[in-house]
C-alpha positions in Angstrom: -2.8 -3.2 22.0 -2.5 0.6 22.1 -2.6 2.9 19.0 -0.7 6.2 19.0 -1.8 8.9 16.5 0.4 11.9 15.9 -0.8 15.2 14.4 0.3 18.7 13.9 3.2 18.3 11.5 3.6 20.4 8.4 5.7 23.0 6.6 7.0 26.0 8.6 9.6 28.7 8.0 12.8 28.9 10.0 12.1 30.6 13.3 8.5 29.4 13.3 6.6 27.1 15.7 4.6 23.9 15.6 2.8 21.9 18.2 2.7 18.1 17.8 0.1 16.0 19.5 0.1 12.3 20.2 -3.2 10.7 21.2 -3.3 7.3 22.7 -6.2 4.9 22.2 -6.3 4.3 26.0 -4.9 5.7 29.1 -1.1 4.9 29.2 0.8 8.1 29.9 -0.1 8.1 33.6 2.1 5.0 33.9 4.2 4.9 30.8 7.0 7.2 29.7 5.9 9.3 26.7 8.5 10.4 24.2 9.1 12.0 20.9 11.7 10.8 18.5 12.7 11.9 15.0 14.3 10.5 11.9 15.7 12.7 9.2 16.3 11.4 5.7 19.3 9.1 5.6 19.8 9.2 9.4 19.0 7.1 12.4 16.1 7.7 14.6 17.0 9.9 17.5 15.5 10.9 20.8 14.0 14.3 21.0 12.3 14.5 24.4 10.7 12.2 27.1 8.2 12.8 29.9 8.0 10.2 32.7 4.7 9.2 34.4 5.5 11.6 37.2 6.2 14.5 34.9 10.0 14.5 34.8 11.3 15.6 31.4 14.5 15.1 29.4 15.6 16.7 26.1 18.2 16.2 23.5 20.9 18.9 23.7 20.0 20.0 20.1 16.4 21.0 21.2 16.9 22.3 24.8 15.5 25.7 25.3 13.4 25.5 22.1 11.2 22.4 22.5 8.8 21.6 25.4 7.2 18.2 26.0 4.0 18.0 28.1 1.1 15.8 28.6 -2.6 15.6 29.6 -3.3 12.3 31.3 -7.0 12.9 31.3 -6.9 13.2 27.5 -4.3 10.4 27.0 -2.2 12.9 25.0 1.4 14.0 24.9 2.5 17.2 23.2 5.7 18.6 21.7 5.8 22.4 21.4 8.5 23.3 19.0 9.7 26.9 18.8 12.6 28.6 16.9 12.6 25.8 14.4 15.6 25.3 12.3 16.1 23.5 8.9 18.0 20.8 10.7 14.8 20.0 12.7 13.3 18.7 9.5 12.4 15.0 10.0 9.6 12.6 10.6 8.6 12.8 14.2 7.4 9.7 16.1 5.5 9.4 19.3 6.4 6.6 21.7 4.9 5.1 24.8 7.2 2.9 26.8 6.4 0.7 29.8 8.3 -2.1 31.6 7.2 -4.6 28.9 5.4 -2.8 26.1 6.8 -0.2 23.6 4.3 1.5 21.4 5.0 3.8 18.3 2.9 6.1 16.2 3.0 6.2 12.5 5.0 9.5 12.4 4.3 13.0 11.2 6.4 15.0 8.8 7.9 18.3 10.0 9.6 20.4 7.3 11.4 23.6 8.1 12.2 25.6 5.0 11.9 29.0 3.5 
């Protein structure tokens, strides 16, 4: 079993930045796809960004140009740098590690964008 622990959420003003981190309890992101998802109140969970084992990234259209996903395999960590935050980015953000068989989730971290 693998535990994923997110950190870095909080309250930020519109236009501000936050950096989320997701630490895995063992080395998985060198072979698994790492991802960030979010779920706003009353809405379904949606994909934000993914990074494959080889480093290829994908982004939701709503965050392209503002968010950057990255990882450090040696530290078993995936990051999400969020810039130019908007109120509609407010949600619980979840880290995901997905392999051919296993699918791991973190407990989520709240991001609130408000003045």
